[in-house]
C-alpha positions as CSV (number, residue, x, y, z in Angstrom):
1,M,0.0,0.1,0.3
2,E,1.1,3.4,-0.6
3,Y,0.6,6.7,1.4
4,G,-0.7,9.8,0.0
5,I,-1.5,13.3,1.9
6,G,-4.1,15.3,1.3
7,L,-4.4,19.0,1.4
8,D,-7.1,21.6,1.0
9,T,-8.0,24.8,1.6
10,S,-9.9,24.2,4.6
11,L,-6.5,24.3,6.9
12,G,-6.3,27.9,7.5
13,I,-2.6,28.1,6.1
14,S,-1.3,30.4,3.3
15,Y,-0.7,29.3,-0.3
16,D,3.2,29.4,0.4
17,Q,2.6,27.0,3.7
18,D,0.4,24.7,1.6
19,L,3.7,24.2,-0.6
20,E,5.9,24.1,2.2
21,M,3.8,21.3,3.8
22,S,4.1,19.4,0.2
23,K,7.9,19.7,0.5
24,Y,7.7,18.5,4.2
25,A,5.4,15.4,3.2
26,S,8.0,14.4,0.8
27,E,10.6,14.2,3.4
28,Y,8.6,11.5,5.2
29,G,7.9,8.9,2.9
30,Y,4.6,10.1,1.4
31,T,4.6,8.9,-2.5
32,S,1.6,11.6,-3.4
33,I,-0.1,14.5,-2.6
34,W,-3.8,15.2,-3.3
35,T,-6.3,17.9,-3.3
36,P,-10.1,18.4,-4.3
37,E,-11.1,20.8,-6.7
38,H,-13.7,23.8,-5.8
39,R,-14.5,26.6,-7.5
40,V,-12.3,29.0,-5.4
41,Y,-9.0,27.9,-7.0
42,D,-7.7,25.9,-9.7
43,S,-6.5,22.3,-8.6
44,F,-4.4,22.0,-11.6
45,V,-2.3,24.9,-11.0
46,L,-1.8,23.8,-7.4
47,C,-1.1,20.2,-8.3
48,L,1.8,21.5,-10.8
49,E,3.5,23.6,-8.1
50,R,3.3,21.2,-5.5
51,W,5.2,18.7,-7.4
52,N,7.7,21.6,-8.4
53,A,7.9,22.1,-4.8
54,T,8.9,18.7,-3.8
55,R,11.6,18.4,-6.4
56,E,13.6,19.9,-3.5
57,H,13.7,16.3,-2.0
58,T,13.0,14.3,-4.6
59,D,14.5,14.6,-8.3
60,A,11.5,13.4,-9.9
61,G,8.9,14.9,-7.3
62,L,6.0,13.4,-5.8
63,S,2.8,12.4,-7.6
64,T,0.1,14.6,-7.6
65,G,-3.7,13.9,-8.0
66,I,-7.0,16.0,-8.0
67,G,-9.6,14.0,-6.0
68,V,-11.9,15.0,-7.5
69,S,-12.8,17.4,-10.1
70,P,-16.4,17.8,-10.4
71,V,-17.3,17.5,-14.1
72,N,-19.7,20.5,-14.1
73,L,-16.8,22.6,-13.7
74,R,-15.1,21.8,-17.1
75,S,-15.8,20.2,-20.5
76,P,-14.0,16.8,-21.1
77,F,-12.0,18.2,-23.7
78,A,-10.6,21.0,-21.2
79,L,-10.3,18.3,-18.7
80,A,-8.2,16.2,-20.9
81,M,-6.3,19.0,-22.8
82,T,-5.0,20.3,-19.0
83,A,-4.3,16.9,-17.6
84,S,-2.2,16.0,-20.5
85,T,-0.3,19.2,-20.1
86,I,0.2,18.6,-16.6
87,S,1.3,14.8,-17.2
88,K,4.0,16.3,-19.9
89,R,5.2,18.6,-17.6
90,T,5.7,16.2,-14.6
91,N,6.7,13.2,-16.4
92,G,3.9,11.1,-15.6
93,K,3.4,12.1,-12.2
94,F,-0.2,13.4,-12.2
95,I,-3.7,11.7,-11.6
96,L,-6.9,13.2,-12.6
97,G,-10.0,12.0,-10.6
98,I,-13.2,13.2,-11.9
99,G,-16.6,12.8,-10.1
100,S,-20.3,14.1,-10.8
101,G,-20.1,16.7,-7.9
102,G,-23.8,17.8,-7.0
103,V,-25.1,17.2,-10.8
104,Y,-27.7,14.6,-9.2
105,R,-29.3,17.8,-7.2
106,E,-31.8,19.8,-9.0
107,A,-30.7,22.9,-7.6
108,T,-27.3,22.2,-8.9
109,R,-28.3,21.5,-12.3
110,N,-30.6,24.5,-12.5
111,S,-28.0,27.0,-11.3
112,L,-25.8,25.5,-14.3
113,G,-28.4,25.5,-17.0
114,F,-28.2,21.9,-17.2
115,S,-31.4,20.0,-18.2
116,K,-32.3,16.9,-16.0
117,V,-29.4,14.3,-17.0
118,S,-28.6,10.6,-15.8
119,V,-25.6,10.9,-13.8
120,L,-24.2,7.6,-14.8
121,S,-24.7,8.6,-18.5
122,L,-22.9,11.8,-18.1
123,M,-19.9,10.2,-16.2
124,T,-19.6,7.4,-18.8
125,D,-19.5,10.2,-21.8
126,Y,-16.8,12.0,-19.8
127,L,-14.8,9.1,-19.2
128,S,-15.3,7.6,-23.0
129,I,-14.2,11.0,-24.0
130,I,-11.3,11.6,-21.7
131,K,-9.5,8.5,-21.7
132,P,-8.9,8.2,-25.3
133,L,-7.8,11.7,-25.8
134,V,-5.0,11.5,-23.1
135,H,-3.7,8.2,-24.9
136,N,-3.2,10.2,-28.1
137,Q,-6.4,9.1,-30.1
138,T,-8.9,10.6,-32.2
139,V,-12.4,10.9,-30.6
140,N,-15.3,10.1,-32.4
141,Y,-18.1,9.7,-29.7
142,T,-22.0,10.5,-29.3
143,G,-23.1,10.1,-26.1
144,D,-26.5,11.0,-24.1
145,T,-25.1,14.1,-22.5
146,V,-21.8,14.8,-24.2
147,S,-20.2,14.2,-28.1
148,L,-17.1,15.0,-29.6
149,H,-16.4,14.4,-33.2
150,N,-12.8,13.9,-35.0
151,A,-11.1,15.6,-32.0
152,N,-7.6,15.1,-30.6
153,L,-4.9,16.8,-28.3
154,G,-2.8,17.4,-31.6
155,T,0.4,16.1,-30.1
156,G,1.9,12.9,-28.6
157,N,2.2,12.2,-25.0
158,E,4.4,9.6,-23.8
159,Y,2.7,10.0,-20.2
160,P,-1.1,9.1,-20.7
161,T,-3.1,10.6,-17.2
162,P,-4.5,8.0,-15.6
163,I,-8.2,8.6,-14.7
164,Y,-9.8,7.8,-11.6
165,L,-13.9,8.0,-11.1
166,A,-15.4,8.7,-7.8
167,A,-17.7,6.1,-7.0
168,L,-19.7,5.2,-3.9
169,G,-22.9,3.2,-5.1
170,P,-22.7,0.0,-7.1
171,K,-23.8,1.4,-10.3
172,M,-21.0,4.1,-10.3
173,L,-18.6,1.5,-9.3
174,G,-19.7,-0.5,-12.3
175,V,-19.2,2.3,-14.7
176,G,-15.6,2.7,-13.1
177,A,-14.5,-0.8,-13.2
178,K,-15.6,-0.5,-17.2
179,L,-13.6,2.3,-17.9
180,A,-11.6,4.1,-15.4
181,D,-7.9,3.5,-14.3
182,G,-8.8,3.7,-10.6
183,I,-11.7,4.3,-8.3
184,A,-11.6,7.2,-5.6
185,L,-13.6,6.0,-2.7
186,N,-14.7,8.8,-0.1
187,W,-16.1,8.2,3.7
188,C,-16.0,4.4,3.3
189,S,-15.7,2.0,6.0
190,T,-13.3,-1.1,5.9
191,E,-16.4,-3.2,5.2
192,Q,-17.4,-0.8,2.4
193,I,-14.0,-0.9,0.9
194,A,-14.4,-4.7,0.7
195,W,-18.0,-4.4,-0.6
196,S,-16.5,-2.0,-3.3
197,R,-13.6,-4.3,-4.2
198,E,-15.9,-7.3,-4.9
199,I,-18.1,-5.0,-7.2
200,I,-15.1,-3.8,-9.2
201,K,-13.7,-7.2,-9.5
202,T,-16.9,-8.4,-11.0
203,E,-17.6,-5.8,-13.4
204,A,-14.2,-5.7,-14.4
205,E,-14.3,-9.5,-15.5
206,K,-17.5,-8.8,-16.9
207,N,-15.7,-6.1,-19.4
208,N,-12.4,-8.3,-19.9
209,R,-10.6,-6.2,-17.8
210,N,-8.1,-7.5,-15.1
211,P,-9.4,-6.0,-11.6
212,D,-6.0,-5.8,-10.0
213,E,-5.2,-3.1,-12.7
214,I,-7.9,-0.9,-11.3
215,K,-6.4,1.1,-8.5
216,V,-8.5,2.1,-5.5
217,V,-7.7,5.2,-3.5
218,Q,-9.4,6.9,-0.7
219,Y,-9.1,10.0,1.9
220,I,-9.1,9.0,5.3
221,R,-10.0,12.3,7.3
222,M,-7.5,12.6,10.4
223,C,-8.0,15.0,13.0
224,I,-5.1,15.0,15.7
225,D,-4.7,17.0,19.0
226,N,-4.1,16.6,22.5
227,D,-7.3,18.3,23.3
228,V,-9.8,15.4,22.3
229,N,-12.8,17.8,22.3
230,L,-11.2,20.2,19.8
231,A,-10.2,17.5,17.6
232,R,-13.8,16.0,17.7
233,K,-15.3,19.2,16.8
234,A,-13.2,20.1,13.8
235,F,-13.6,16.4,12.4
236,I,-17.5,16.5,12.7
237,Q,-17.6,20.0,11.4
238,S,-15.8,18.8,8.3
239,M,-18.2,15.6,8.1
240,L,-21.7,17.3,9.1
241,G,-22.5,18.8,5.6
242,Y,-21.7,15.1,4.0
243,A,-23.6,13.4,6.4
244,L,-26.9,15.4,6.2
245,G,-26.7,16.9,2.8
246,S,-29.1,19.8,1.8
247,P,-32.2,20.6,4.1
248,N,-34.1,20.7,0.8
249,A,-33.1,17.5,-0.7
250,S,-35.9,15.3,-2.1
251,P,-36.0,11.6,-0.9
252,S,-34.1,10.5,-4.1
253,E,-31.5,12.8,-4.1
254,K,-30.6,11.6,-0.4
255,R,-30.5,8.4,-1.7
256,M,-28.0,9.2,-4.5
257,G,-25.7,11.4,-2.3
258,Y,-23.8,11.0,0.7
259,R,-26.9,11.1,2.9
260,G,-27.6,7.6,1.1
261,H,-24.3,6.3,1.6
262,F,-24.3,6.8,5.3
263,E,-27.4,5.5,5.6
264,R,-26.5,2.2,4.4
265,M,-23.9,2.0,6.5
266,G,-26.8,1.7,9.5
267,F,-27.0,5.2,10.5
268,A,-30.4,6.3,9.3
269,E,-32.2,6.5,12.3
270,E,-29.4,8.9,13.9
271,L,-29.1,11.0,10.7
272,N,-33.1,11.5,11.0
273,K,-32.8,12.7,14.1
274,L,-30.2,15.2,13.5
275,D,-32.6,16.1,10.5
276,I,-35.2,16.9,12.9
277,M,-32.9,18.9,15.1
278,R,-31.9,21.0,12.1
279,S,-35.3,21.6,10.7
280,E,-36.3,23.2,14.3
281,G,-33.3,25.6,14.1
282,A,-30.7,23.6,16.2
283,S,-27.1,25.5,16.0
284,Q,-24.2,23.9,14.2
285,D,-22.8,23.2,17.8
286,K,-25.6,21.4,19.1
287,L,-25.7,19.2,16.0
288,I,-22.2,18.4,16.3
289,D,-22.4,17.7,19.7
290,S,-25.3,15.1,19.1
291,F,-23.3,13.6,16.1
292,P,-23.0,9.8,16.5
293,E,-19.1,9.3,17.3
294,D,-19.0,5.6,16.0
295,L,-20.1,6.9,12.5
296,A,-17.2,9.5,12.6
297,L,-14.4,6.9,13.8
298,K,-16.0,4.4,11.6
299,V,-14.6,6.2,8.2
300,G,-11.9,8.5,10.0
301,Y,-10.1,9.5,13.3
302,F,-10.1,12.1,15.6
303,G,-8.1,12.3,18.8
304,T,-4.7,12.3,20.5
305,P,-1.5,11.0,18.6
306,D,-1.6,7.8,20.7
307,G,-3.7,5.4,18.6
308,A,-3.8,7.4,15.5
309,K,-1.5,5.7,13.3
310,D,-2.9,2.2,14.4
311,H,-6.7,3.5,13.5
312,F,-5.5,4.8,10.3
313,M,-3.8,1.3,9.4
314,K,-7.4,-0.3,10.0
315,L,-9.1,1.9,8.1
316,S,-6.7,1.7,5.4
317,E,-7.3,-2.1,4.7
318,G,-7.9,-3.1,1.2
319,L,-6.8,0.1,-0.4
320,D,-3.8,0.8,-3.2
321,T,-3.4,4.2,-2.0
322,A,-4.5,5.4,1.6
323,I,-4.4,9.1,1.7
324,V,-3.9,10.9,5.1
325,R,-6.5,13.9,4.5
326,V,-5.3,16.2,7.0
327,V,-8.4,17.7,9.0
328,A,-6.8,20.9,11.2
329,A,-7.9,21.1,14.8
330,R,-6.5,24.5,14.7
331,P,-6.0,26.9,11.9
332,I,-2.4,27.0,12.2
333,I,0.3,25.2,10.3
334,D,1.7,23.2,13.3
335,S,-1.7,21.5,13.2
336,T,-1.2,20.2,9.8
337,K,2.5,19.4,10.5
338,L,1.0,17.0,13.5
339,V,-1.0,15.0,11.4
340,I,2.0,14.6,8.9
341,D,4.1,13.5,11.4
342,T,1.7,11.1,13.1
343,C,0.7,9.3,10.2
344,K,3.8,9.1,8.2
345,P,4.7,5.7,6.5
């Protein structure tokens, strides 16, 4: 198993400090650095600068990955073009993760001017266009949501970009097993990792693919501080929006999103109680105080350094790359450093 480190804008550190932490992680045996993509910054630029920063300690630089870019932010051609450029620049040290983001929500589709689309068709179309483009092929493809004809990137690339698909449910895992180079899980317990692996194996073999060639990665969120209550609050705050989802979500939207994912883990009753509290005007602090700790610790860790590494290793079972996703207990660089130090390979 390989170790990655995940850094994002929630850590309370500056851009220069982010690059400093990238270099710092490269000294401790981490093999890759990952970031999610938000509208507030361009993750492709950040990945390239992180790779360059790590060359101070490793000549080839650490691999960098976006986990993941919501596809509604860019066309498939734009994703392929930028990913291919960074793969060339880094000599094959870049991984592109894509996901459906919030396209399953009606409000998100309306804000972007999308008509009602099948999320599975959308991701199938993106993968069917991006992957051949980054493999120097000319694409002629007509999909349900996106089409591209007689298009290529115009020049050869000896470093085709691996494309990973964010997936939680069985149907999306099946799309990834058929078309992607890897699967990016999120907020999964060890039981769900094993369940996902079985689906990937079955669907890959149906499509004459070797399941061992489909890499499985996941962020494992770690919040470490000697003040356990502080670490708990920061961790659950990072999880709350995923677990509850939008207060206006329809039942079908809940089933398709992270809310359905956590309910499949057996926490429907607890989350429904929190929903009622939220609808009655409970503060975020009250929701955090009432959040089930066993759910939080089933998919991540909060607490002191003692026991953190063992917990991380248990949650990593079944992964090809376990990514230490830093959740900062305090908005200072030392809080990020503590997680990097504690969880280092």
